[in-house]
C-alpha positions, 0 to 999 in steps of 0.5 A, a space after each residue: 242186193 237182189 240180182 236184178 239190181 245194178 251193182 256199184 263198183 268204185 274207182 279210186 285213184 289216189 294221186 297228188 298231182 292228178 287230183 289237181 291236174 297236172 296230168 290226166 289220170 289214165 289208170 282209172 279210166 283204164 281199170 273202168 274200160 277193163 270192167 266193161 269188158 269183162 263183167 257181164 251183170 248190170 253195174 255202174 262206176 263211181 269213180 274218185 280222184 283223190 291226192 295221196 294221204 290217209 285221210 283222203 283215202 279213208 274218207 273215200 273208201 268210207 263214202 264208197 262202201 258206206 255211203 254209196 254201197 258199193 259191191 266192190 272198190 278197186 284203188 289204183 296209184 298213191 306212194 
């Protein structure tokens, strides 16, 4: 990645209930808000909300790392 490029940062919330709309995810947006306050270089957020489970988390991390080329991926939630 060149210094002038916009970095992609993945934010993955793992939650069965939030992924089906039982409640609103607040941790993913909180991470994004924090990053907007402290990261001074150009970046864009790629947020994902997935149900609990090895397959859903694995597939999402592969997508963000390999396909979207995220420089960093945050995860939150999961049981």
